[in-house]
N, C-alpha and C positions, 0 to 999 in steps of 0.2 A: 504494499499499499504506500501511497505517497505522503507528502506533508499535510498536516491538518491546518486549516485556516480558521481563524475566529473572526467573524465579521458581525457587525450590527446592522440589522435591517432598518431601512428608513421608514418614514411614516406611512408609506404605501406598500411596505413589505419587500422592498427591493434590496438587493445586495450587489456589490461588484466583486468579480472574481479575478479579473486581470485581463490584459490585452491579448494574451495567448489564445483566448477563446472568443474574442470579439467577433461579432457577426456570425456566430455559429449557432446551429439549431441544437437546443438542449431539451431533453426529456426530463421532467421532474416527477418522481414517484414518491407519494407520501406513504411512508412505512408505518409511522405512528404519529401522534400529535407532536412528538419531539424529534422525529427523525425523517429526513427527506433524502432521497438519492438522486443525484444529478448525473446524466449520462449524455455525452455528445452523440447526436444521431444524424443520419442523412435521410432526407425525404425522397421518396420515389414518386414521380408524377403518376397520377392515376392511370393515364393511358399507356404507361410503360410497366405497370406492376404485373401484368399478365406474364411477362417474360420471367420474372422471379418466381412466379407461381407455377411455371411449367419447366421442371428439371430438364427434360429432353431438349427443349428449345434453348434454354440457357446454356447447356452443355455445348450445343451446336454453335451458338454465337461465340462462346469462349474459345472453342477449337478454331473457328475461323479467325479470331483475333490472334491466336498463337501462330497460325499459319501465316498470316499477313506479316507479323513481326519477324518471322523466320524468312520472309521473302518468298514464300511458297504461294505465288499468286497465279490465278488462272489466266489463260490467254484470253484476251478481249475478243469481241465479236469482229468478224470480217466485214468492214463497211463496204468493201467492193462486192462481196457476195450479197449483202443485204440490198445494195442498190440494184444489182442484177435481178434479184427476186422481186423487188418493188416494180421495176420496169416491166417484168414479165406479167405481173398482176394487173398492171394498167392496160395491157394489150387486150 
């Protein structure tokens, strides 16, 4: 465990902890009337939460990111072939 801080709350119940956690999201859990637990947290946008709720999809994304970092990139589409197909479809 780290150092213990003693702080006095202001008239609105606020305390300052320090600049190292400035502008960070903090979860406050009331354990008892005399004990609260503070944890730094990260929020996930609602429209992205599905990824973290789907282990198979998350594993696939993480694998793709590992491959990209390792330079294992797929060959891009052939624009020449795509143009040729588009021209054929227009005929």
